[in-house]
N, C-alpha and C positions, 0 to 999 in steps of 0.2 A: 477532402471534407465534404460530406453530403448535406449538412445542415448546420446552422449556427443560431443559437438563441441566447438571450440575455434576460436575467430576472428583472422584475419590475423595480426592485430596489437597487439594481445595478451591482449586487454583491456577487452573483454567479453568472458565469458564461459557459454554455455547453456546446459541444460540437461532437461530431461522429467520426472517430478514426476508422471504424468499421461499421457495417450495417448491423443495427441492433445494439450497438454499444455507444453510450454517451460518456464523454469525458467532461466532468463538471469542474471547472476551474474556480478557485476561490483565493486568488492572490497569494500564491506560494504553496498551496496544497491542492490536491486533486482527488475527487471521488469519482466513482464509476457507477453507471446505471446500465444494467443489462435489461433490455425491453423484450420480453417474450410474448407480448400480446396480452393475454389474460392474467399473466403474472410478470413480476419484475424483480430484479435482484439489485439492491443498492449495496455498494462496497464502500464503506466508511462515510462519515458525515462532516468532515472538515472542521474548521475553526468554530463554526456556529455563529457567524456574524450576521446571517440573514435567515429568512424563513425558507429553509431547504425543502420542506415537504410541499409547500405551495408551489415552488418552482418545479418540483418533480411532476406535479399534476399536469404541467404543460408538456412534459416529455413522454409520459406513459399513462395509460388508463388501467394498467395492471395492478393487482394486489402486490404490495411491495414487501419483500423480506429483506432485513438488514443483516449484513455481515461486516464485522470489523477485522481487518487484517492484523491489527494489534491495538493495544489500549493506550497509546500516547494521546495526549489531549487534543492535538490537531487532527485527529481522526474520529473524535467522539463528540464534536461540538453540537450537533443536532440529534444525538441519540435520544434525547428526552422527548423527541417528537414521535417516537416509536415505542411499542409495548415491550419488544424484546430484540436482542441482538445476538446473533450467532458468533461465537469466537472460540478459540482454543482455550480449554480450562486453565492452562498455564498463565493466561492473562487475567484470570478472575481477580487475583490479589491486586494487581495493578489497576484494574478497572474500578474496583470497589474501595480502594485505599482512601480512608478518611473522607468519603463522599457518598451520600445516599443518592442512588440513581433510580428514577422511575422506570427506566428501560432495563429489564432484567437480562442478565447474561445467560445464554443457552449453550451447552457444550457442542462444539464442532470438532470432530476428531480427524486426525490424518487418515487419508484414504476415503473419507466420505465424499459423495458427489452431490453437488448442487445443480439441479437441472432446472432450466428456465427456457421455455420455447425450444429453439434449436441448439441451445448451449448446454454443455455438460462440463461443469467445472469441478475438477478433482482438488481436494484439499491437500496441500503439501506443507508439512511443518518445517519451518526454517528458523530455529532459534539463533540468537546472537544479537540482533538489533534490540529485540526484547525476547523474553523466554518463550512466549507463545506466538511469535510472528508466524504468519502463514502466507503462502502464495496460492493462487488459484490457477490451475492449468486446464485449458481446453485443447486437447490434442487434435480434435477434428477441425477446430477453427484456427489451430496453430498459434494460440495466444497464451501468454503467461501474465497474470496480474500479480505484481511483485511486492506491493506495499512499499516500504522504504528500503528494502534490502538490496535491490538492484535498481540503479538509477544513474542519471548523468549528473545529478547534484551531489552534495556532500552527505555521506551517510553518517548519522549520529552514532558514535560508539563511546560515549562518555555518560557517566551517571548510573543510577541504580538500574540493574537489570541488563546492562550491556555486557557482552562477553565476546571478545575478539576471537579466541580459539573456536568457540561455538559458531560464530559467524562464518569463519573460514570453512568449517566443516559443512555448514549449510550451503555455501557457495559451491563446494565440491559436489554436494548432493544435487543441486540444480544443474551443474555441468553434466552430470551423468544422465540427466533427463532432457538435455538441450536438443536432442534429436527429435523431440516431440513438439517443439514450438519454434516459430520463426520470428515472432515479435513479442516485445515486452511492454506492458503498460504500467508505468511506475506512478507513485503518488507525488513525486517531486521531480524537478528538473524537466527535461523534455518529456512530452506526453507519450511519445511513441518512439521506441528505440529498437534496433535489431537485436536478435539473440546473441550476436557476436559481442555486444556490450558486456555480457556476463564475463567474458574472458578478461576484459580490461579491469573490471571490478575485482575479479578473483586474483589476478596478478598483483593489483595494487594492495589488496588486503594481505597477501603473502609478504610483500615487501614491507608493509607496515609492521607486521608481527616480527619480521626479521630485523627490525631496527634500521632499515635501509633508507628511510624517508626522513627528510629534515623538517623539523617543526616550524610552522609559520604562525603569525598572529591570525586569529579568526576574523571574519568580516565585521563582527561587533563583539563587545565584551562578553566572554563566555569562559567557563571554568575548564578549558581544554585548549588544545592547539589544532591547527589545520595541517593536514598532511596530504600532499598532492603528488600524483605521478601519472603522466600521460592523460588519459581521459577519466581517471578515477580520483576521488578525493574523500577524505574522512575527517570528521571532528572527533578527536580521540584524546583521552586523558591517560597518559602512560602510568 
């Protein structure tokens, strides 16, 4: 850890897993800020419990572009503080469903590159957790920002838009790209996990689809069951 900062309201805590990368913790969810000097890239905006934009001004002086890995509510909480948010168009329905948003969605397609300072993040479409979930891959920095799809916590696979077969196909897709990254930065669970964690999640998802995992009660009342194997766990409604 190179530095650590806490917001004035105590909502956010930021630290640097790598030079130029801030992990911004908000009690159960994590955003990331890529500081490129004159420009910066914000990846997700958390629950929205505090004034994220003011806190970001203590981390970077760059002009901030916002990207959403997907449109679940715990990744959009402070989107209203920005004029626009880049996301895959498959998330537009989810983002705009029954809610007027001052932050306009802007299409971000697979294969596009987001360049910021010395970072070059390639957009990788990984549907399953949501239809338009994306990961951001920087081959030079050997980093994958994975959203919710690869993590050490429980992956949500219940409710509208979740699709286990699509999720498994996306994990296979990431596995085929795994020679290009060494570290994964997820939105939940541990903030920094090795690329080998993808194997654990992939094997767990295969066992889940094959019906090999026993359902358990989730940690709080939820319309699903918890399925766990090894280092992978899933909240899933069969």
